[in-house]
N, C-alpha and C positions, 0 to 999 in steps of 0.2 A: 528049354525056358518055356516054351507053349505048354508043356506038360505042367510045369510048375504053376503057371498062371491058371490052368484049369483047375488043378487041384485047389488052389487058393479060392477061386470063384465058387467052388463047390462047397468048400468049408464055411464061407461067408454066407452062402445061402442057407446052409444047414443051421447055422447059429442064428440067423435071422428068424428062420422058422421056430426054432426053440424058443427065442425070445417072444416072438408073436404069440405063441401059445401060453407061455409062462405068464405074461404081463397083460394078455388078452388086448392086444394092440393091433393096429393095421401093420400088413407086412412092410410098406413103405416106411412107417416109424421105426420098426424094428431094423431095418437096414440102416436107417440114419444113425440109430443108437450104436450099432455094431462099427460102423464106420468112424464115429466120433470116438469110441473107445480104442480102436486101431490106431487112430492119429494119436491119441495119449500115449499109448504104448510105444509107438514108434518115435515120438519125441523122447521119451525116457531112454530109449536105446541110443538115440543120437547123442543125447547129453552124456550118458554113461561112457560112450566110446570116445567122444572127443575131449571131454573133461577130465574123466578119470583114467581110462585105459591107454588111449593113444599117446599121451604125453610120456608115459612111463614104459611103454613096450613097444617092440617092433609091430608092423601090421598084423602079421601071423599070430604073434602072441596075444594082441589086443583082440583079435577075431576069436581066438580060442576062449579067452577069458569072457568075452561078451556072450558066447554060447553058454558057457557054464552059469553066468549070472542070468540069463534069460531062463534057464532050465530051473533055477532056483526061486523064480517069481512064484508068488501063489497063484493057483489057477482059480479062476472065478467064474 
């Protein structure tokens, strides 16, 4: 779990640096934007799982389908 959190933190930092350079904004604002976008994505995951997938599938099936759905989302 600690390894996953470390990788997550590194990814967040790298994305914030990219946004900072691309948009020419302070790193603090870049982090805020990245976290806002992550919250939007997590809300979509939550909605997809509980509204669409879990009512029709077992937990394992719903999770597999959620992973597939996540992979099919546009990368931005």
